[in-house]
N, C-alpha and C positions, 0 to 999 in steps of 0.2 A: 767342488767348493762347498764345504759343510757350513751351514748357517747356524748350527747349534740345535739343542733340544729345547723342550718347553721348560726353561729354568728361569730363575730370577723374576723380574717384575712381570714378564709376559705370562707367568704361571699364576699370578694372583687370581684366586678363585672367588673371593668376596667382591660382589658388585659394588657396594659402597666404598670399599678400599680401592678398587680400580678407578672409580670416578674421582676420589680424592687424589689419587696418584696422577691421573691425567690432568686434573686442574693444576696441580703443582708443576707438572711438566710444562704446561702452557705458560705459566709464570716464568719458569726458568728460560723458556725459549723466547721471551719478550712479548708475550700476549696476555697481560693481566686482565684485560676486559673479557677476552674469551674464557679465561680461567674462571671468572665469576659465573658466567653462564653455565659452564660445565659443572661447577660445584652446585649450581641450582638444580641439577638433575637429581640430586639426593632428595630434594623436596618434591620433584615431579614423581618420584617413586611412591610417594605417600598419597598421591591423588587417586581418584577412582577412574582415571583414564586408561584406555587400552595401551597407550604409549608407556604410561607409568608401570603398568603391570608387566609389560614385556621387558622393560628395562630391569625391573626387580627380579624377574624370573629368567634372566638371560641364560640360554643354553650354550655353554662354551666358555672360552677364556675371553673375558671382556676386553682386555688390552690387545691381545693378539688379533681379535676381531675388530679392533678400533671402534667398539660400540659407542663409547661416549662421543667420539668425533662424528659418528653417523648422525646422532641426534643433534649435536651442536650445528652441523651443517644444515639440518632441516630448519632450525630456528633462523639461521642466517638467511636461508632462502625465503622464509616468510618476510623478512625485512627487505631483501633485495627486490622482491616482487611487489612490495607495497602493501602486502596483506596485513602486516603488523608493524607500523612505523614506530611504535613506542619502544621497540627493541633498540632503536638508534641511541637512546640514552645510555644503555649498557655498553654498546659498541664504541661510543665516543668517550667513555670513561666518566660520564656525567652522573652515573649512579654507581657509587662505590660501596654503599652499605649492602652487605650480603643479604640481610633480611628483606630489603626492598627489591633486590634482584630476584630473590626466591619468589616473592609475591607476584611480580610481573611475569616471570617465567611459568609459574604454575597456572596463572590465569590464562596465559597464551596457550599452554598445553590443553587446558580444558576447552578453549574456544576452537582450537584448530587440531584437535586430536586426529581427525580423519586425514589431515594433510601431513601430519608428522609421522604417523605410523609406518607408511610405506618406505620411508628412508632407512628404517632398521633392516630392510631386506638385503641391502647391498653394502659392500665395503666402500670406503671413500675413493673417489676418483680424483686424486690429487696429482695434477700434472704440472710440476714445478720446474721451470726453466733453470732456476738457480742451481738445481742439483747437477746440471750438466757441467758445472765447473770441475767437479771431481772426476767426471768421465773424461773431459778434455785433458786434465792434468795426468790422468792415467795413460791416455794415448801418447802424450809427450814422453812419459817414462818408457812406454813400450817401444816408441820409435827409436830409442837408443839401443834397443836390443833386437828388434825384429825388422826395422826399416820403417819408413814414414807412410806407407800406403796401407789403407784399411778399408775393409768392407764390413759394415756394422748391421747387426740385427738386434732390435730391442723387444723384449717381452714385457707384457703389462704396460704397453705404451700409452694407454688411455686415449687422449686426443692426438698424440704424436708430436707434442711440442718439443720433446728432447730429440726427436729424429730430425729436427730442423737445426741442430747444433752446428752443422757446417756453415750456417748463415749467421751465427752469433759472433760477436767480437768479445774476446776474453782478455782480461787483465788478471793474471794469476801470480800475485806477488811480484809484479813488475815484468813477468814474462807475458808478452802479448801475442795473440794468434787469432786468426779469423779476419773477415773483411772489415776494413777500417771504417766503412760508412754504414755498417749495420745499424738497424733501428733498435736492436737489443744488445746491450752491453752488459756482460756478466763480470762483475768485479767484486768478488767476496773479500771481506776482511781476511788478510792472509797471515797465518801464524807459522813460524818456523821458516826454513829456507824455501826458496821457490822451486817449482818443478824444473826439470832440465829444459832449456830452450831448444827449439828445433822445429822441424817441419812436420805437419800432419796433413796428409792428402787423403780425403775420404772419397773413395771411388764409388760407393753406393751405401745407402742407409734406408732401412725400412723397419716397420714395427708390427706388432700384433696386439690384439686385445679381444677378450670375449665380447665386450660391449663397447666398441670404440665410440668416442664422442666426435661428432661432426662440428668443427669449428665454424662452419658456415650457417649453422642452425642457432638462432638466438636463444631458443628455449634450452638447448643443450649446453650452450656456453654459460648461460645464467646458472645452471645447476653446477657446472664446473667451478664457477666463481664462488658458489655457496660453500664449497669445501675449503676456500682460502680463509684463514683466520681473520676476523674483521679488523684486528689491530694492524695487519700487515698491508699497509697502503702501498708500499713499494712492490709487493708481490702482485697486488691488483693491477697496478700500472703496467707491470711486466706482462701480465696475462692479456691486457688489452693490446699491447704491442705484438704479442704472439698471435692473437686472433687476426690482427691486421696483416701480419706477415703471411699467415696461412691463406688469407684471402687472395694474395698475389700468387702463391704456389702452394697448394695443399700438401701436407705430409702424406706419405704412403703408409697406411695402417690397415692390415688385413684383419677381418673378423675371424679369429682363429684361436684355438687353444694353444697355450704356450708350449706344451710338449710337442704338439704336431708342428708348430712353427719351427722349433729347434731342429726337429728331425728333417724337415724340408730344407732348412738353411744348411745343415751339414751335408746333405745329399747333393746340393747344387754344385755345378762346376766351379772350381776355384782358379782364378787367374794367378799364374806364378808371380811371386814377388809381392803379393797382396795378403795381408794378415786378415783372416776371418775372425770377427769379434762378436761375441754375445755380450750384451750389457743389459742391466736393469737397475732401477732405483726405487727403493722402498716399496716393493711389491711382493717379495719372496714369501713373506709371512702369510699372504692371502692364498697362496697356491695349496691345493690338496697335497698331502704328504706323498701320495703315489705319483703325482706329477713332478714334484721336486726330485724324487728318487730317479724317475725316468730321465729327467734332464741331466742330472749328475752322471748317470750311467752313460748316456749318449755322448756327453762332453768328454768323459774319461776315455771312451772307446775312440772317439775322433782324435783326441789328443795323442793317444798311443800311435796313431797312424800319421800324425803331422810330420812334416819335414821342414828343413830350413827354407826351402823354396815355397812351401805352402803351410805357413804356421797358423796356429789357432790361439786365441786369447779369450779370456772371460773376465769382464769388469763388473763388480757388484758393489753398489752403494746401498747398503742395507743396515737394518737395525740389529745390533747385537742383542740377542734375546735375553741375555743375563743382565746386561748393564743399561740397556736402552740407548746406548751411544750409537751414532750413525757412522759406519766405517766404510771406507773405500778399500776393497781388496781385489787383487788381480792374480790370475793364474795364466800361464802361457806355455805352449808346447811348440817345438821340443824344448825341454830345459826347465819347465816350471811345474814340477810335481806338487809343490806345496803353495798354498795361497800366501801372497805377500800383502801385508797391510800397508798401504801407501799413506793413508790420511784418516783423520776423523773430520766430520763436518756437521755444521748446523743442519737440522732436519729440513730446512727450506733453503739452504745454500747461502745463508748470510755470512758465514765464515767457514774457512777450511784451515785445518792444522796439518801441515805436511810432515809426515813422519819418516818417509823413505830415506 
């Protein structure tokens, strides 16, 4: 499954242009307050802070690295921890003048430079349950072709929230699936026809991450919450529900490289009549090119050996690097030599447009 080359918006080399684009994208995604904070990073670049200097001299492609969102999460963390309560005026939409926002954000950067700087070292850990809507819709589509039983493995699972999808209740354009009494209900605004109705039986599901987040650790979950855009109150409520769900039964997430995880998954015994599925959501861009190539090669080889009794599938909900649209694509073997785009989706799962 080719995710594309470094083209389009992902290839923006100018840091100010990347920050301006990210702010506009936040607005388009329904987060105008977060957009103002992201836009204020242009002012932070002009300060004498180490954070400002590192932003201004960013080594790499700012949008592919999600650099503006790394810094925005750091400011949100300062607010959530109570270190800088004044930021609440921005997050609540009470401070809409960009000049005032710039002044507050630069003052915060100067006061908390030592706390902000480390957040630039790592890509965002965004573990959004809403993205599982596209995954479940893809499983319903696959069940019509390969049968209803699936064994799933997720790479870049973060805290493993999406590996709990068998415990979620879904309403996908009127097609409902999952336990009816679930504390997490995923019901995105649905565009286009619904996915095919049917059964999905998940026989096993696990994930991996290089630095998995423990949902039982309040400090780690607070950091995970910091990556949620402050305007997104529904996402924050869903995160609290997921943390509570994990407290009853923790997800299974291995501390492992994605390439090694896929190798192990493909080498494990496969039960006849069960489709083995690799899936991931908005993480492919963070993998090194060598890892992406290794995973693609391993999946191609395993696909060539797949049989009707032991099929293989690959579900990717990822960013189109040319358009920055989030697309759900599927490949399956035998019979699925080319990726099929099933849907486009909001980056945090607020809506899904079914295209299949």
